[in-house]
C-alpha positions as CSV (number, residue, x, y, z in Angstrom):
1,M,20.3,-10.5,10.6
2,C,20.5,-8.1,13.5
3,A,18.7,-4.8,14.0
4,A,21.8,-2.8,12.9
5,D,22.0,-4.8,9.7
6,I,18.3,-4.1,9.0
7,E,18.7,-0.4,9.7
8,K,21.8,-0.3,7.4
9,N,19.9,-2.1,4.6
10,V,16.8,0.2,4.9
11,A,19.0,3.3,4.9
12,A,20.9,2.1,1.8
13,Q,17.6,1.4,-0.1
14,T,16.0,4.7,0.8
15,A,19.0,7.1,0.6
16,N,18.4,8.4,-2.9
17,R,14.6,8.4,-2.9
18,P,12.7,11.7,-2.9
19,A,10.4,12.3,0.1
20,P,6.9,11.0,-0.5
21,E,4.2,13.6,-1.2
22,P,1.4,13.5,1.4
23,T,-2.1,12.4,0.3
24,E,-4.8,14.9,1.3
25,L,-8.0,13.5,2.7
26,A,-11.4,15.1,2.0
27,A,-13.0,16.4,5.1
28,E,-16.2,14.4,4.5
29,D,-14.2,11.2,4.3
30,E,-13.6,11.1,8.1
31,G,-10.7,8.7,7.6
32,R,-12.9,5.8,6.4
33,A,-10.7,5.2,3.4
34,C,-7.5,5.3,5.3
35,A,-8.8,3.0,8.0
36,M,-10.0,0.5,5.4
37,F,-6.8,0.7,3.5
38,L,-4.7,0.0,6.6
39,A,-7.1,-2.8,7.6
40,A,-6.7,-4.3,4.1
41,A,-2.9,-4.2,4.3
42,T,-2.6,-8.0,3.8
43,Q,-5.0,-8.1,0.9
44,W,-2.7,-7.4,-2.1
45,N,-2.2,-9.3,-5.3
46,F,1.4,-9.8,-6.3
47,A,3.1,-10.5,-9.6
48,P,5.7,-13.2,-8.9
49,S,9.3,-12.3,-9.7
50,A,12.6,-13.8,-8.6
51,S,14.6,-10.8,-9.8
52,V,12.8,-7.6,-8.6
53,A,15.4,-5.5,-6.9
54,G,14.8,-4.7,-3.3
55,H,11.8,-7.0,-2.9
56,G,13.6,-10.2,-1.9
57,G,12.2,-12.1,-4.9
58,H,8.6,-11.9,-3.6
59,G,7.3,-9.9,-6.5
60,V,5.6,-6.6,-6.8
61,R,2.2,-5.5,-5.8
62,T,-0.3,-5.2,-8.6
63,G,-3.4,-4.1,-6.8
64,L,-5.7,-4.8,-3.9
65,R,-7.9,-7.9,-3.7
66,Y,-11.2,-6.2,-4.1
67,E,-13.1,-9.5,-3.4
68,A,-11.7,-9.3,0.2
69,L,-12.9,-5.8,0.9
70,P,-16.4,-6.7,2.0
71,V,-14.9,-8.9,4.7
72,V,-12.5,-6.2,5.8
73,A,-15.3,-3.6,5.8
74,A,-17.6,-5.8,7.9
75,A,-14.8,-6.5,10.4
76,Q,-14.2,-2.7,10.7
77,G,-18.0,-1.9,10.9
78,V,-17.7,0.2,7.8
79,V,-20.3,0.5,5.0
80,L,-18.5,-0.3,1.7
81,D,-20.1,2.2,-0.7
82,A,-19.2,3.7,-4.0
83,R,-17.4,6.7,-2.4
84,L,-15.3,4.5,-0.2
85,L,-14.3,2.2,-3.2
86,A,-13.3,5.3,-5.2
87,D,-11.2,6.6,-2.3
88,L,-9.6,3.2,-1.8
89,S,-8.8,3.0,-5.5
90,E,-7.1,6.4,-5.3
91,I,-5.0,5.4,-2.4
92,E,-4.1,2.1,-4.1
93,A,-3.1,3.9,-7.3
94,A,-0.8,6.3,-5.3
95,V,0.9,3.4,-3.5
96,L,1.4,1.5,-6.8
97,R,2.9,4.7,-8.4
98,A,5.2,5.3,-5.4
99,E,6.4,1.7,-5.5
100,A,7.0,1.8,-9.2
101,E,9.0,5.0,-8.8
102,A,11.1,3.4,-6.0
103,R,12.0,0.5,-8.3
104,K,13.5,2.8,-10.9
């Protein structure tokens, strides 16, 4: 598949989707939750499915692997506290809602 085919595929899949609503960060967060969320990008649980439209048969995300977060936090030099977990959970829920809406 060439770059033009990929761009055409992405455009077709996103053509009728509404623009995502931005997530606001609390000033006291200082980006800890976003940095952790991005660092944990490979730490998702998936529900297997061969027929989920637009996902190439790889399934859908069901939530973060919370058991991996202490390792990610340590690698980032971040203290994994209750506030950070709550913020991560909020971001995770927003991502799952957005993906569920995109599958409709």
